N, C-alpha and C positions, 0 to 999 in steps of 0.2 A: 259649467264647471260642476264636477261631482265632488261632494264633501263626504268624508267618512265621519259618522257620528259615533263617538265613544259613549259607553254607559255613563250617565251623569254621576253616579256614585263613585265610579272609578276615577273619572276626571276631577271630580270635586276633591277626592282624596289627594290627588296630585297637587291641586291648587292650595290645599290646606296644610301641606307638609312644611312645617317651619324649617326643618333641616335642609330641605331643598332650597328654600329662600336664602338661608344663611350662606349657602355655597355659591350663590349667584354673584356674578359681577354686576354691580349696580349701575351700569350704564343705561340711560333711558331707552336706547334703541334695542336693548336686549329683552325688555319685558314682553313685547309682542311675540318674539320667537319662542320665549319660554311658555307663554300661554298657548301657542299653537301646538307645541310638543306635548303639553299637559292635556290638551283636549283631543288632539288627533293622533298623537304618537310620532309626529314628524313635523318639521318646519314647512311652511307654505309660502306662497308668493305674496305680493303686496295686496292682492284682492281678497285676502282671507277674511272670512266672516265667522264670528263667534257662534257656537251652537245656541239654540233658542233657550235652553234651560239656564243659561248664564245671565238672562235678562235681569233677574232679581238677585243675582249673586252679589254679596256674600250672605244674603238672607237664606233662611231654611228653604229647601226645595219643597214644592207642593207635592201632595200625594200623586202617585203614578207619574213621577217626573220623567221616566224613560219614555212612556207613551206620549207625554206632552211634548218632549223634545223632538220625538220623531215626527209629530204633526207640525210643530212650529218650524222645524228645519233650522235655518240660519238667520241671525239678526242682520239688519241692514248696516250700512257703513257707519251711520251716526251712532246707533246703539252699540255696535262693536267697539267704536272709539270710546264710548262711556265705560264699557266693561273693561277695556284695556287700561284706562285711566284708574279705575277702581283697583285693578290688580296691582298697578304700580304703586298706588297709595298704600295698599296693604303690605306690600313688600318693604317699602320705605319705612312704614311704621314699625314693622318687626325689626328692621335693621338699625333703626335710629339709636336704641340703647347701646348696641354693640359698637356702633361707630363713635358714639359719645364717650364710651368707656375707653376705647383705643386712643381717641384724641386726648382725653384727660391723662392717660398714661404717658403719652408723648410729652405733654406739657410738664408733667411732674419730672420726667427724666431730663428734659431740657433745663428746667429750673435747678435741679440738682447738679447738673454739669456746670452751669454758670456759677453756682455757689462754690463748688469744689475748685473751679479755676480762680475765683477771687481769693479763696483761702490759701491756695498754693502761691498766689502772687504776693500776698501780704504776710505769709508765714516767715518767721525768723529762721535763718539757717541753723541746723542742728550742729552744735560744736561738740565733737567727740572729746572726752577728757583725755588729756595726754598722760600716758603711762610713764612713770618714772623709770629710768634705766635700771635694770637689775644690777645689783652689786656683784662683782666677781666672787665666785665661791672660793673661800679661803682653802688652800691646800696645805696640809701638814704631812710631812714625811713620817712614816711609821719608823719604829726603832730599827728594823732590819734595813729599810730603805736609807735611813740616815747613815748607817754603818757603811753601806755600799757607796753612798755619795762621798763620804769621807775618803774612801780609797780612790774614787774616780778623780778627786781633786789633786791627788798626788801625780797625775798625768802618766801613770804607768800604763804599759800596753802589753798585749800578748800574754805570754806565760808568766811574766813578772807580775802583771796585774792579778792574775789568778792566784799566785803564791801569796800576794798581800791580802787578798780576800780570805784565803785560808788562814793567814797569820792572825787576823782579828776574829777568828772563829765564826765566820759567816758561812753557813751551810746551804747547800743546794736544797730547795724544796722539791720533794718527790711527787708533785701534783701537776696537773695540766700538761703543758708542753715539756716539763721536766721529768715526766714519768719515765722511769727506766734509766735515768742519768747516773753516772758514777757518783760516789759520795762526796767528792771534793771538786773545787773549781779546777785545780791543777790536773787532776785525773780526767775531768771532762775535756779540758783543753787538749791533753795528750791523746784522747780518744778520737779527736777530729770531728767530722760531720756526724750529726747535725749540731753537736754541742758547742762548738766554737761560735756558730751562728746564733745560738740561743744566748750565749754570754754577751755578745755584742748587742743583741736586741734588748737585753736587760739593762745594759749600760745606757743605751739611748732613752729608754723609758724612764729610768731614774733621773737622767739629766733634765728631761722635760718637766717632771714633777718637781724637781728642785728649783727650776726656773719659775714655775707657777707659785711655789711656796715663797720664793723671794719676792716676786711681784706683789703677792697678797699682803706682805708685811711692810711694803713701802708706804 
């Protein structure tokens, strides 16, 4: 079998990179494959042997390590097994604090979840204060509305109703929907549309307000 020998400083750099270790899955059967890729650049079969310069790893490499590695070649199966075990121990040692921190975080979140569940189970239900019903707003007829209501109560209709409105000196207001209307109710009634409709609408509105005013005073 022919083995490709990487420069020891390059392979050592791969073995010493903490970021690579942290990204590894920590299954035991993955350490040999990772070591093979770090040393030779690709995974090998089960008969893989570690390069000779790894015999004393992780201790400092001796001078002229590249030349020494080329002469020594590959380690035997027993020494390769020792090197792989040391690599696994190094990776586990680096990953232990990270794993412990993650486990502690899970324990804290689990404890917080249990505490929140207990508090929710024993907490008293929140009773919203009942709002008192609002009192009906009192309605009072204005002076002009009161005059119209007095005429409405006479039960007059049509032109007669309009003559009685004029008789008590109630004038049409020339604003809003009444803009452009004749000066008196009788003249507006005689003018036809839309003033007759406006007169009836006003009567209905005053009736509703009069009923509200009556209910408010009961």
